[in-house]
Residue, then its C-alpha position, 0 to 999 in steps of 0.5 A: m433233227v441233228k442240230k437238236i441232238w447235238w444241242i441236247v448233248f452239249g447241254v448234258l455235257l454242260l450239266m455234267n461239268g456243273i455238277l462236277a464243279e458243284s461236288l468238288t472244291v479245292t481250298a488252301q489255308v495256313d494256320r497262322e498269317k504272322v509268324a517269327l523267323g525260326d518258327t513254323v507255319t502249317y499250310e494245307i491244301t484240301v480237295s472236298g467232294k462226293d467222289l474223290k476216287n479218280v481225282p488226281a493230286p493237286v499240283l503244289p505252288n513253288l515253295n523254294e527260296r522262301f520256305s524250307t519244308i520240315s515235314t509233310f502229312t497226308s490224310s483223308s476223311f469222310s462224314m455222313m449227315d442226313n444220308q449225304f456222304s462227302s469225303s476230303k483229302k488233305q495235304s499238309f506241310i510244315l514250313k519254316p520261313l527262310k527270310t523276313g517280310v511278306l512271303m507269298i504262297g502261290p495258288a495250288s491247282i488241280e485239272i479234272e476232265g479239262t476243268l482247272y480248279q485253283t486256290n487263292t494265293l496266300e500271304i504270310t508275314v514273317v518278322s524277327g523276334n517273338v510273335k504270339t499267334v492263335p492258330k485258326t480253327t475253321e468251325p466253332l466246337i460243337s456244344t457238349v451233351p453230358r452223359s446223364n442226358m443221353t438216351k439210355s438205350v443208345f449212346l455214342e462213345a469216342t475214345l483214344n488209345k493214349n491220352e498223352c503223345y509226342v508231336g508226330e507220334p500216331i494215336v488212334y481215335a475210335l468212334n462206337l455206337a453203343q445200342a441196347v436196342r435194335l435200330w430200325g434205320n441206318v445210322s449216320y455220323e458226323l466227326p468234329e474238326f481236329p485242330g492241330l491234328l492230321l488224319e489217317d483213315m483206318p479200316a472200321t472192321k466189324n466187331a462183336a464187342s459188348l459193354l456192360i453198364e449198370n447191369k444193362k448190356y450194350y452192343l458196340s458198333l464201330l463207326t470209324k477209326k482214325i489215326l491222329v498225328a499231333i503237329t503242335p505241342g500243348e493240350l488239345e481238345i477234340a470236340p464231340a462227334r454226332a450220330t443220328y439213328m432211328t429206333n422205329p419210323f414213328e419216333g423219327q430221327q434221334t441224335v446222340i453226341s459223344e463227350p469231348l476228349k483231351v490229349i496232351v501233346l509233348p514237344l520233341p526235344s530241341k537238344n541234339r536235334p539233327l538239322n536233317f530231322s524230317g519229323l519222323v517218330g517211331e521205331f524204324e530200320l533201313a534195307q537197300e538193294t541195287d540191281k547191278t554194280t558193274i555198269p558201262s558209263n551213263t548207264p543208270v543203276i536203280a537202288k531200292i531202299t526200304l524203311k521199315g517199322t512203326g510210326n508216322f510214315t507220312s511225314i517222310t517223303e525223301l531220304d537224305f544222301k550226300a550230293r556229289s559231282d561224279v553221280k547224279i541221283y534222282k527220286s524215281k517213286v515211293e511205294e507204301n505198304l502200311e497197315f493200320k492197327n493201333n499204330i501205322e506199321g509197314t514198309k515205305i519203299f524209296e527208289y532212286i536212280i543213280v547215274p554215274q558221270v565218270s568211269g572207274q570205281i565210284k564209292f557212294s556213301g549211301f542213304e540215311v534217315t533221322y527219327f525220334s525213338l519213342n523207346d529211347k526218347n532221343y534222335k537216331t540216325i540210320k544209314t544204308p551200306a555204301i554202294t560201290l560201283m565199277v563204271t566202265e567206258n561205254k563205247n556204244s552209249g550213243t553220246p553225241k561226240i561233236q568235235p569243233t570243225e576246224k579248217k586248217p589254212l592252206k600251207i604253201n611250203t615254197d612260200l611263193a618262192f617259185l614267183k621269183t624266177n630269174i628270167t634273162l630278157q634278150k633284147k629283140a624286137r619291141y613287139g616280137s614274139s618273145y615279148l608276147i610270150y613273156k607277157i603271157l607268162f607274166l599274166g599267168i603267174l599274176g593269175g596264179l598268185i591272185y588265185f592262191l591269195s584268194l584261197i588263203l584269204k577265204d580260209k582265214l575269213e572262215v576260221t575267224a568268222p563269228l560263231k554265232l552264225k553256226q550257233k544259229k543254224a544249229a539252234l534252227k535245226a534243233y528247234e525244228a527237230v523238237n517241233r516236229l516231235d509227237k508231243n503225245a508219244p511216250v518217247v517224246l522226252t527221250k527224243t527231246y533230250n537227244i536233240f537238246m544235248t546234241f544242240l548243246a554240244a554243237f553250241l559249246q563245241i564240246p561233247a556236252q553229254e559227258k560233262t558234269n553240270q559244273e563243267l557245262k555251267k563253266n562252258l556256258e559262262i565262257k559263252q557269256i550266257k547270263a547267270e540266270s540262264c545258265a541256272d535255267v539250263i542246268n535245272f532243265i537238264e536235271n529235270l529232263t534226265a530224271a524224267v527220261y531215266a524214271p521207270t514210270p512215265v511222268s505226268d502229261l503236264e509235266k511232259q508238256r512242260l519239259y517239252k516246251q522248255a526245250l524249245d524256249l532254251i534253244k531259242m534263247l541260246g541260239e538267239i532265234 
């Protein structure tokens, strides 16, 4: 009986997992497979399913060294067809290739309830010169039905608040159902594809609008509103939308189709375009606040920078700042407080963590962002005020100050001169008592000489012994300490950081936690560590420090990755 129950539970779990697998898909695509160096390509990751409320964001592939990310967009949409609801979330990236050849984009992945979903690997051929390419469209356009052939009692109206815009400028798409009669059945609708446009959802609030056509009064029901952001210039066509309804149960389901729309998308001017332009279009201003300005060394300062205004907030994910060696800066989190009316307006709050690396006065130039102003039709750069920090020496920072253990050789001030004693032997009997005394004295002096020489040689061997033995012992101790940690504990990364930096201090024979990345790299190179391995160590310290100082916990996946990387680097450095 118990076995039967377990088999039933196991079957239900398999069935639920199968249903989830059927209802969720993760796909990736690019708008072109061949592109010229200097041109851009759009890379999209789409998660589709019936319920995406609790679905985490997909883990992106590594795009470094092959592409630079010009701008990013996020969008979501839903549709209803035959009373079936479906939704999708899309992340889009405008990428600029950094070199010619066949460039690979690895699979994106998402893990849900133990099931890992992955997209396929994509290839983009980058060539020098010009390439004529036609962007892909996933589906053909829906055929248009003229207004004259629509039913007279009900029709579907799609509108745009602008027929002309710049690349990156938000415009509003609205879909209304106009009805002169009361509908019996629920209305469902299906949106078209929007090639060359990215979507953001807007609240479709109820209204009491009416429309008078040929002396006939229609009531408008707003089905949906979307914010559209164009990513490519040119004349774009938006295909018709489709809606179904029932006026009475005897006539069955009927369909109405809207007319197609066209929008002219103007390119952003190339003249005077800053190199750090992220694609932000609209009108914006920056504000900044820090939690403190006088701090002990190695103590983080939280800076909150608020981007306020109107425009395509989704295109910006980071602020620009000048990197420097005396401070380390990590992006912590981003919060959005946006309203969708006839535009996107509100605030986007970026939180950065600033960690001073030296004592004294540090003047950080601040953060900045560049955008295209729709009012002035040119590019503008706005900056936050400079941040001046007074950093005092932190005597209780807990920084592991591990100094090299040096054993000073034993100094014998007399230089063994006491061995050169003038002894006058009196001639006595060959085997007399005096001879025996001298023999014992000689053997005692010889034994003392051997003893002191052994101490000197032993100490000298310890001083000149290879450091690898000590490094291996330190590595084994650190590896065991990290391996004993509870990987699921909230403070596992903090403990991992302390253990790793203590090991690194012993390995390099310097107070590692007080050194900059350049100093650590130089000391690793002195130890004849390969350049690639040096880069791995520095990148790991950067990522681990950012995770430790972050005010919000990192994901379990990132926590496990850093934990495993710590073990791998300790093994590599200690050669264990």
